[in-house]
TORKOL-4160 file (C-alpha; in steps of 0.2 Angstrom, whole numbers, padded with zeros to 4 digits, m for minus):
132
<pt num="1" X="m0624" Y="m0812" Z="0275"/>
<pt num="2" X="m0631" Y="m0826" Z="0286"/>
<pt num="3" X="m0621" Y="m0829" Z="0302"/>
<pt num="4" X="m0615" Y="m0847" Z="0304"/>
<pt num="5" X="m0612" Y="m0856" Z="0321"/>
<pt num="6" X="m0604" Y="m0873" Z="0321"/>
<pt num="7" X="m0604" Y="m0879" Z="0339"/>
<pt num="8" X="m0597" Y="m0897" Z="0335"/>
<pt num="9" X="m0613" Y="m0904" Z="0344"/>
<pt num="10" X="m0609" Y="m0922" Z="0345"/>
<pt num="11" X="m0621" Y="m0931" Z="0356"/>
<pt num="12" X="m0637" Y="m0940" Z="0353"/>
<pt num="13" X="m0644" Y="m0950" Z="0339"/>
<pt num="14" X="m0654" Y="m0943" Z="0324"/>
<pt num="15" X="m0663" Y="m0957" Z="0315"/>
<pt num="16" X="m0676" Y="m0946" Z="0305"/>
<pt num="17" X="m0683" Y="m0929" Z="0302"/>
<pt num="18" X="m0693" Y="m0928" Z="0319"/>
<pt num="19" X="m0677" Y="m0932" Z="0329"/>
<pt num="20" X="m0667" Y="m0919" Z="0319"/>
<pt num="21" X="m0681" Y="m0906" Z="0323"/>
<pt num="22" X="m0680" Y="m0911" Z="0341"/>
<pt num="23" X="m0661" Y="m0909" Z="0342"/>
<pt num="24" X="m0663" Y="m0892" Z="0333"/>
<pt num="25" X="m0676" Y="m0886" Z="0345"/>
<pt num="26" X="m0665" Y="m0891" Z="0360"/>
<pt num="27" X="m0650" Y="m0882" Z="0352"/>
<pt num="28" X="m0660" Y="m0866" Z="0349"/>
<pt num="29" X="m0667" Y="m0866" Z="0367"/>
<pt num="30" X="m0649" Y="m0868" Z="0373"/>
<pt num="31" X="m0644" Y="m0853" Z="0362"/>
<pt num="32" X="m0657" Y="m0841" Z="0369"/>
<pt num="33" X="m0672" Y="m0844" Z="0357"/>
<pt num="34" X="m0689" Y="m0845" Z="0364"/>
<pt num="35" X="m0699" Y="m0858" Z="0355"/>
<pt num="36" X="m0717" Y="m0852" Z="0351"/>
<pt num="37" X="m0723" Y="m0867" Z="0339"/>
<pt num="38" X="m0716" Y="m0883" Z="0331"/>
<pt num="39" X="m0722" Y="m0892" Z="0316"/>
<pt num="40" X="m0735" Y="m0878" Z="0312"/>
<pt num="41" X="m0746" Y="m0885" Z="0298"/>
<pt num="42" X="m0758" Y="m0874" Z="0288"/>
<pt num="43" X="m0767" Y="m0876" Z="0271"/>
<pt num="44" X="m0751" Y="m0868" Z="0263"/>
<pt num="45" X="m0738" Y="m0879" Z="0271"/>
<pt num="46" X="m0728" Y="m0882" Z="0287"/>
<pt num="47" X="m0716" Y="m0871" Z="0297"/>
<pt num="48" X="m0703" Y="m0882" Z="0306"/>
<pt num="49" X="m0700" Y="m0870" Z="0321"/>
<pt num="50" X="m0706" Y="m0852" Z="0326"/>
<pt num="51" X="m0697" Y="m0844" Z="0339"/>
<pt num="52" X="m0692" Y="m0827" Z="0347"/>
<pt num="53" X="m0674" Y="m0822" Z="0348"/>
<pt num="54" X="m0666" Y="m0805" Z="0352"/>
<pt num="55" X="m0683" Y="m0796" Z="0348"/>
<pt num="56" X="m0686" Y="m0805" Z="0332"/>
<pt num="57" X="m0699" Y="m0817" Z="0326"/>
<pt num="58" X="m0689" Y="m0831" Z="0319"/>
<pt num="59" X="m0695" Y="m0844" Z="0307"/>
<pt num="60" X="m0683" Y="m0859" Z="0307"/>
<pt num="61" X="m0682" Y="m0871" Z="0293"/>
<pt num="62" X="m0673" Y="m0887" Z="0299"/>
<pt num="63" X="m0663" Y="m0897" Z="0286"/>
<pt num="64" X="m0653" Y="m0913" Z="0289"/>
<pt num="65" X="m0641" Y="m0923" Z="0279"/>
<pt num="66" X="m0627" Y="m0936" Z="0283"/>
<pt num="67" X="m0609" Y="m0929" Z="0283"/>
<pt num="68" X="m0605" Y="m0938" Z="0267"/>
<pt num="69" X="m0619" Y="m0932" Z="0257"/>
<pt num="70" X="m0614" Y="m0922" Z="0242"/>
<pt num="71" X="m0628" Y="m0910" Z="0244"/>
<pt num="72" X="m0628" Y="m0897" Z="0257"/>
<pt num="73" X="m0644" Y="m0895" Z="0268"/>
<pt num="74" X="m0644" Y="m0877" Z="0261"/>
<pt num="75" X="m0646" Y="m0883" Z="0243"/>
<pt num="76" X="m0663" Y="m0891" Z="0248"/>
<pt num="77" X="m0670" Y="m0873" Z="0251"/>
<pt num="78" X="m0676" Y="m0870" Z="0233"/>
<pt num="79" X="m0684" Y="m0854" Z="0227"/>
<pt num="80" X="m0701" Y="m0863" Z="0228"/>
<pt num="81" X="m0698" Y="m0867" Z="0247"/>
<pt num="82" X="m0692" Y="m0849" Z="0250"/>
<pt num="83" X="m0708" Y="m0842" Z="0242"/>
<pt num="84" X="m0718" Y="m0854" Z="0252"/>
<pt num="85" X="m0709" Y="m0849" Z="0268"/>
<pt num="86" X="m0712" Y="m0831" Z="0265"/>
<pt num="87" X="m0731" Y="m0835" Z="0263"/>
<pt num="88" X="m0731" Y="m0845" Z="0278"/>
<pt num="89" X="m0722" Y="m0832" Z="0288"/>
<pt num="90" X="m0734" Y="m0818" Z="0283"/>
<pt num="91" X="m0749" Y="m0829" Z="0287"/>
<pt num="92" X="m0742" Y="m0833" Z="0304"/>
<pt num="93" X="m0739" Y="m0815" Z="0308"/>
<pt num="94" X="m0756" Y="m0810" Z="0303"/>
<pt num="95" X="m0765" Y="m0824" Z="0311"/>
<pt num="96" X="m0756" Y="m0822" Z="0328"/>
<pt num="97" X="m0755" Y="m0803" Z="0327"/>
<pt num="98" X="m0737" Y="m0802" Z="0327"/>
<pt num="99" X="m0734" Y="m0790" Z="0313"/>
<pt num="100" X="m0726" Y="m0777" Z="0324"/>
<pt num="101" X="m0711" Y="m0789" Z="0326"/>
<pt num="102" X="m0697" Y="m0789" Z="0314"/>
<pt num="103" X="m0696" Y="m0806" Z="0306"/>
<pt num="104" X="m0681" Y="m0816" Z="0299"/>
<pt num="105" X="m0679" Y="m0834" Z="0292"/>
<pt num="106" X="m0665" Y="m0845" Z="0299"/>
<pt num="107" X="m0659" Y="m0861" Z="0292"/>
<pt num="108" X="m0653" Y="m0874" Z="0305"/>
<pt num="109" X="m0643" Y="m0888" Z="0297"/>
<pt num="110" X="m0641" Y="m0904" Z="0306"/>
<pt num="111" X="m0627" Y="m0915" Z="0300"/>
<pt num="112" X="m0627" Y="m0933" Z="0305"/>
<pt num="113" X="m0614" Y="m0947" Z="0304"/>
<pt num="114" X="m0619" Y="m0963" Z="0295"/>
<pt num="115" X="m0624" Y="m0971" Z="0312"/>
<pt num="116" X="m0637" Y="m0957" Z="0315"/>
<pt num="117" X="m0627" Y="m0947" Z="0328"/>
<pt num="118" X="m0626" Y="m0929" Z="0327"/>
<pt num="119" X="m0610" Y="m0923" Z="0319"/>
<pt num="120" X="m0614" Y="m0904" Z="0320"/>
<pt num="121" X="m0628" Y="m0891" Z="0320"/>
<pt num="122" X="m0626" Y="m0874" Z="0312"/>
<pt num="123" X="m0638" Y="m0860" Z="0311"/>
<pt num="124" X="m0638" Y="m0848" Z="0296"/>
<pt num="125" X="m0647" Y="m0832" Z="0302"/>
<pt num="126" X="m0657" Y="m0821" Z="0291"/>
<pt num="127" X="m0659" Y="m0830" Z="0274"/>
<pt num="128" X="m0666" Y="m0820" Z="0260"/>
<pt num="129" X="m0683" Y="m0826" Z="0254"/>
<pt num="130" X="m0682" Y="m0823" Z="0236"/>
<pt num="131" X="m0690" Y="m0809" Z="0226"/>
<pt num="132" X="m0705" Y="m0800" Z="0233"/>
């Protein structure tokens, strides 16, 4: 079961995906994650954030929505996206010789108000990546 942290983070404006990812990276650093890479693009796709946390290699998928959106950020993490994240994670581990580290995927949800301000951020740790 993923762990959920809701800090009630309420400062700053988020006007797009890049701003949400910057807020997410700042939040992760403040909570002990060491950022290794951001917006890592390969032929297979993109990883939003790669970090180390408590001995884990962590792939972080950042999703943002407004607080009145009927769809949760987690709902956007489709089976196809989960499969893609699994492939990207394995490619990253192999390319950077990090196969010795345990790996997990976290979802960081950025919820904004209508004006673009951050309403909250929450991390769901250890998301399953579908069938192997």
